[in-house]
C-alpha positions as CSV (number, residue, x, y, z in Angstrom):
1,Y,0.1,-0.1,-0.1
2,I,1.1,3.6,-0.4
3,L,-0.5,5.9,2.0
4,T,-0.1,9.6,1.2
5,A,-1.2,13.0,2.8
6,R,-1.8,14.1,-1.0
7,Q,-5.4,14.4,-2.4
8,P,-6.9,11.1,-3.4
9,E,-7.0,12.3,-7.0
10,A,-3.2,11.9,-6.9
11,A,-3.3,8.2,-7.1
12,R,-3.1,8.3,-10.8
13,A,-0.1,10.1,-11.1
14,I,1.6,8.1,-8.3
15,Q,0.6,5.1,-10.2
16,A,2.3,6.4,-13.4
17,Y,5.4,7.3,-11.5
18,L,5.8,3.8,-10.1
19,L,5.1,2.3,-13.4
20,Q,8.2,4.4,-15.0
21,Q,10.3,2.9,-12.1
22,G,9.1,-0.7,-13.1
23,V,6.7,-1.2,-10.1
24,Y,3.0,-2.0,-10.5
25,M,0.8,-0.9,-7.7
26,P,-3.1,-1.1,-8.2
27,L,-4.9,2.2,-7.8
28,E,-7.0,0.4,-4.9
29,N,-3.8,0.2,-3.1
30,I,-2.9,3.9,-3.1
31,T,-4.6,6.2,-0.6
32,G,-4.5,9.8,-0.6
33,L,-5.9,11.1,2.8
34,G,-5.8,14.8,1.8
35,V,-9.3,16.3,2.1
36,T,-10.4,20.0,0.7
37,V,-13.6,21.2,2.5
38,D,-14.8,24.7,1.4
39,G,-11.6,25.5,-0.3
40,K,-9.3,24.6,2.7
41,T,-6.9,21.6,2.6
42,K,-7.2,19.6,6.0
43,T,-3.7,18.9,7.3
44,V,-3.0,15.2,7.3
45,T,-1.3,14.4,10.5
46,A,1.0,11.5,11.9
47,E,-2.1,10.2,13.9
48,D,-4.5,10.3,10.9
49,K,-2.0,8.0,9.2
50,A,-1.7,5.7,12.1
51,D,-5.4,5.5,12.3
52,W,-5.7,4.7,8.7
53,V,-3.4,1.6,9.2
54,E,-5.1,0.4,12.3
55,E,-8.7,0.8,10.8
56,N,-7.6,-0.6,7.1
57,L,-4.8,-3.0,7.8
58,I,-4.6,-4.4,11.5
59,F,-8.3,-4.5,12.1
60,N,-8.4,-6.6,8.8
61,G,-5.8,-8.9,9.8
62,V,-2.6,-7.7,8.6
63,N,0.1,-8.8,10.9
64,Q,3.3,-7.9,8.8
65,L,3.7,-4.3,8.2
66,T,6.6,-2.2,6.6
67,F,6.2,1.6,7.0
68,A,8.7,4.0,5.6
69,D,8.4,7.8,5.7
70,D,10.6,10.9,5.7
71,G,8.5,12.4,8.3
72,L,9.6,11.8,11.8
73,K,6.3,12.4,13.4
74,N,4.9,9.9,11.1
75,V,7.4,7.2,12.0
76,E,6.9,7.9,15.9
77,A,3.0,7.6,15.4
78,M,3.8,4.3,13.5
79,I,6.1,3.1,16.2
80,R,3.5,3.8,19.0
81,L,1.0,1.8,17.0
82,F,3.4,-1.1,16.5
83,T,4.0,-1.1,20.3
84,D,0.1,-1.1,20.9
85,Y,-0.3,-4.2,18.6
86,Q,3.0,-6.1,19.5
87,E,0.6,-8.9,20.4
88,V,-1.0,-9.0,17.0
89,L,1.9,-7.8,14.7
90,D,4.6,-10.3,13.6
91,L,7.3,-7.9,14.8
92,P,10.2,-9.6,13.6
93,K,9.0,-9.3,9.9
94,S,7.2,-6.0,10.7
95,R,9.4,-2.7,10.4
96,V,9.5,1.0,10.5
97,Y,11.8,3.2,8.6
98,W,12.7,6.9,8.8
99,R,14.8,8.4,6.2
100,L,15.3,11.9,5.3
101,L,14.9,12.4,1.7
């Protein structure tokens, strides 16, 4: 899955970029959390990303996760989530990466 703070409409451009890199990702696996209401774009928080992973992956039985992000707050939120679900997740195979791009 790709989880981004961008608008959902960015999924096609993200998919096209990945295809140029030789990676196929179905559109339904690219999720943009960005939302615009009354002309204002909502800021996507680290907790928004962690909540999405919890609700859409962990609650649906996914027990191996690899999360990579260049935002330290996003990584910290995911580490908290992994800690909360250490009984459920296959921690030796689940990883969180932070890389400054």
